[in-house]
Structures are given as structure tokens and as C-alpha cells.
FIKE-64789 format. One record per residue (C-alpha): residue in three letters; residue number from 1; y, z, x. Coordinates in nm, 3 decimals, padded with zeros to 5 digits, m for minus. Each point is the difference from the previous one (the first is absolute). Example, Ala and Ser with C-alpha at 12.3 -4.5 7.8 and 13.67 -1.06 7.14 Angstrom:
<sites>
SITE   code   pos         v         w         u
SITE    ALA     1   m00.450    00.780    01.230
SITE    SER     2    00.344   m00.066    00.137
</sites>
This chain:
<sites>
SITE   code   pos         v         w         u
SITE    MET     1    10.332    07.256    08.553
SITE    ARG     2   m00.021   m00.070   m00.324
SITE    ALA     3   m00.221    00.308   m00.131
SITE    LYS     4    00.340    00.158    00.131
SITE    GLN     5    00.234   m00.153   m00.164
SITE    ALA     6   m00.194    00.012   m00.294
SITE    ALA     7    00.051    00.437    00.059
SITE    GLU     8    00.369   m00.040    00.109
SITE    ARG     9    00.019   m00.158   m00.471
SITE    GLU    10   m00.223    00.167   m00.185
SITE    LYS    11    00.183    00.354    00.180
SITE    ALA    12    00.415   m00.225   m00.047
SITE    ARG    13   m00.164   m00.034   m00.326
SITE    LYS    14   m00.092    00.358   m00.078
SITE    GLY    15    00.307    00.063    00.109
SITE    MET    16    00.223   m00.192   m00.209
SITE    LEU    17   m00.222    00.088   m00.332
SITE    ALA    18    00.047    00.432    00.147
SITE    GLY    19    00.371   m00.131   m00.006
SITE    ASP    20   m00.040    00.023    00.374
SITE    GLU    21    00.466   m00.120    00.098
SITE    ARG    22   m00.162   m00.107    00.384
SITE    TYR    23   m00.258   m00.245   m00.170
SITE    PHE    24    00.303   m00.183   m00.259
SITE    PRO    25    00.065   m00.298    00.100
SITE    VAL    26    00.381   m00.019    00.075
SITE    ARG    27    00.093   m00.067   m00.327
SITE    ASP    28   m00.074    00.237   m00.147
SITE    LYS    29    00.104    00.320    00.241
SITE    GLY    30    00.342    00.223   m00.002
SITE    PRO    31    00.121    00.306   m00.149
SITE    ALA    32    00.186   m00.247   m00.215
SITE    ARG    33   m00.263   m00.275   m00.141
SITE    LYS    34   m00.209    00.396   m00.034
SITE    PHE    35    00.279    00.150   m00.231
SITE    ALA    36   m00.067   m00.373   m00.171
SITE    ARG    37   m00.355    00.049   m00.084
SITE    ASP    38    00.056    00.318   m00.101
SITE    TRP    39    00.308   m00.080   m00.246
SITE    VAL    40   m00.201   m00.296   m00.146
SITE    ASP    41   m00.350    00.210   m00.005
SITE    ALA    42    00.179    00.250   m00.208
SITE    ARG    43    00.078   m00.217   m00.263
SITE    ARG    44   m00.178   m00.185   m00.266
SITE    LEU    45    00.261   m00.318    00.022
SITE    PRO    46   m00.035   m00.249   m00.285
SITE    SER    47   m00.071   m00.303    00.309
SITE    GLN    48   m00.298    00.186    00.022
SITE    TYR    49   m00.084   m00.166   m00.228
SITE    PHE    50    00.049   m00.311    00.048
SITE    LEU    51   m00.370   m00.146    00.114
SITE    PRO    52   m00.148    00.109   m00.284
SITE    PHE    53    00.180   m00.095   m00.218
SITE    SER    54    00.061   m00.335    00.119
SITE    LEU    55   m00.454    00.002   m00.018
SITE    VAL    56    00.050    00.102   m00.359
SITE    ILE    57    00.241   m00.297   m00.069
SITE    LEU    58   m00.216   m00.259    00.099
SITE    LEU    59   m00.314    00.153   m00.120
SITE    ALA    60    00.178   m00.022   m00.343
SITE    THR    61    00.099   m00.360    00.025
SITE    TRP    62   m00.379   m00.066    00.133
SITE    ILE    63   m00.083    00.167   m00.378
SITE    PRO    64   m00.144   m00.260   m00.222
SITE    TRP    65    00.214    00.056   m00.247
SITE    PRO    66   m00.014   m00.178   m00.377
SITE    MET    67    00.217   m00.258    00.121
SITE    GLU    68    00.296    00.139   m00.238
SITE    MET    69   m00.051    00.412    00.125
SITE    ARG    70   m00.021   m00.271    00.391
SITE    ALA    71    00.367   m00.119   m00.045
SITE    LEU    72    00.170    00.327   m00.127
SITE    VAL    73   m00.179    00.180    00.320
SITE    LEU    74    00.076   m00.220    00.189
SITE    ASN    75    00.429    00.050   m00.042
SITE    LEU    76   m00.034    00.355   m00.040
SITE    VAL    77   m00.161   m00.026    00.352
SITE    ILE    78    00.237   m00.313    00.128
SITE    THR    79    00.318    00.079   m00.206
SITE    ILE    80   m00.026    00.407    00.049
SITE    GLY    81   m00.289    00.122    00.171
SITE    TRP    82    00.155   m00.158    00.360
SITE    PRO    83    00.358    00.009   m00.038
SITE    ILE    84   m00.019    00.417   m00.059
SITE    MET    85   m00.284   m00.007    00.236
SITE    MET    86    00.199   m00.176    00.303
SITE    LEU    87    00.335    00.220   m00.126
SITE    GLY    88   m00.155    00.288    00.053
SITE    VAL    89   m00.107   m00.033    00.329
SITE    LEU    90    00.339   m00.206    00.134
SITE    LEU    91    00.185    00.318   m00.128
SITE    THR    92   m00.288    00.216    00.147
SITE    SER    93   m00.019   m00.119    00.305
SITE    VAL    94    00.402   m00.018    00.054
SITE    TYR    95   m00.041    00.387   m00.135
SITE    VAL    96   m00.187    00.133    00.248
SITE    ALA    97    00.136   m00.203    00.309
SITE    TRP    98    00.350    00.131   m00.067
SITE    LYS    99   m00.121    00.390   m00.068
SITE    VAL   100   m00.212    00.011    00.284
SITE    LYS   101    00.257   m00.181    00.284
SITE    ARG   102    00.220    00.252   m00.159
SITE    LEU   103   m00.280    00.291    00.005
SITE    VAL   104   m00.067   m00.072    00.408
SITE    ALA   105    00.339   m00.048    00.106
SITE    GLN   106    00.104    00.334   m00.126
SITE    LYS   107   m00.286    00.176    00.044
SITE    LEU   108   m00.103   m00.103    00.463
SITE    PRO   109    00.357   m00.166    00.058
SITE    ASP   110   m00.168   m00.092    00.314
SITE    GLU   111   m00.199   m00.289   m00.134
SITE    PRO   112    00.082   m00.328   m00.011
SITE    VAL   113   m00.021   m00.103   m00.405
SITE    ARG   114   m00.086   m00.370    00.050
SITE    GLY   115   m00.332   m00.110   m00.163
SITE    VAL   116    00.012    00.347   m00.199
SITE    GLY   117    00.092   m00.065   m00.288
SITE    PHE   118   m00.228   m00.382   m00.053
SITE    TYR   119   m00.329    00.229    00.201
SITE    ALA   120    00.025    00.218   m00.318
SITE    ALA   121    00.045   m00.213   m00.297
SITE    MET   122   m00.313   m00.156    00.179
SITE    ARG   123   m00.206    00.275   m00.049
SITE    ALA   124    00.139    00.056   m00.293
SITE    LEU   125   m00.184   m00.331   m00.167
SITE    GLN   126   m00.332    00.060    00.099
SITE    ILE   127   m00.271    00.138   m00.197
SITE    ARG   128    00.006    00.406    00.126
SITE    ARG   129   m00.394   m00.019    00.119
SITE    LEU   130    00.095   m00.287    00.174
SITE    ARG   131    00.280    00.075    00.254
SITE    PHE   132    00.019    00.044    00.334
SITE    PRO   133    00.017    00.220    00.200
SITE    PRO   134   m00.171    00.272   m00.285
SITE    PRO   135    00.206    00.176   m00.272
SITE    ALA   136    00.065    00.379    00.195
SITE    VAL   137    00.204    00.131   m00.290
SITE    LEU   138   m00.098   m00.033   m00.400
SITE    PRO   139    00.247   m00.079   m00.217
SITE    GLY   140    00.215    00.306   m00.059
SITE    GLY   141   m00.060    00.032    00.332
SITE    LYS   142   m00.272    00.255    00.080
SITE    PRO   143   m00.194   m00.089    00.307
SITE    VAL   144   m00.326   m00.187   m00.087
SITE    PRO   145   m00.272    00.251    00.033
SITE    PRO   146   m00.259   m00.061    00.345
SITE    LYS   147   m00.256   m00.315   m00.075
SITE    LYS   148   m00.302    00.292    00.040
</sites>
């Protein structure tokens, strides 16, 4: 029984990674969610750089700078870096949610738009390589070439 369950889990994992919607969790199913995923994946958005930028800021505060330079770095990070990053994430998230909801309502009038904007905004925050389901389109809108 355990071997059968393990085989089923492996089959589901491979199906999800291949982009087979039958194996997706409920939150990722449906044409509206697919449209939102493809719309976000076809663009380079400032919010997808949030996590790497946070790591750079964190590392910049840990480097043992000379005392005068340390105060300058911390001041720049706290007064300029974080506010700009947070404002960029907020504005990008609001724009992505608004735009995707509007486009889904236009292109898929029979599909409910509830939650699609938030779904797209949260996907836009993720690092592209770590997105799940994996992106099906490259930035620019071309399909992802099959893996060899």
C-alpha cells in the first residue's frame, strides 16, 4: 500500500511539474488562473526581485564596514532602500491584481474573477525559478521550450 501511494505521489508530482492541470491543487485550476499565471510569467515585474533585493540589503547590513561607512550604509538602507522596495512591491501588486482581474473579466466573461487578482499578485512576488506551477511562457510571451 505504501509503495502504491508513493507511486501515485510521484506520478502527481511529475504531472504538476509537466504542467498537467489534472494534477494541480484546486487553487491553481481553471482557465482564469491559467490566464493569470501566463500573464504574470510573460512579464518581468519589479516585485519578483523583492526577495533577492531583501537578501542584498540584509547582507549589506551584516558586512563589517568601517564605523563611519557602516552608519552610512545602514542609513541608506533604512531610509531609502526599504521604503523604495516596499513601495515598488505595493504598487506592482495593486497594478497586477487590477490588470489581471480586468483582463479576465474581458477575455473570460463566464469565469469568476474572485481571488484571481490576489493569485496573480502573489505569483508576481515569487522568484521566477521557484514559481509553482512552473512558468509555461518566457518573458515576452513565447512558450517555454520543452526540456531535453
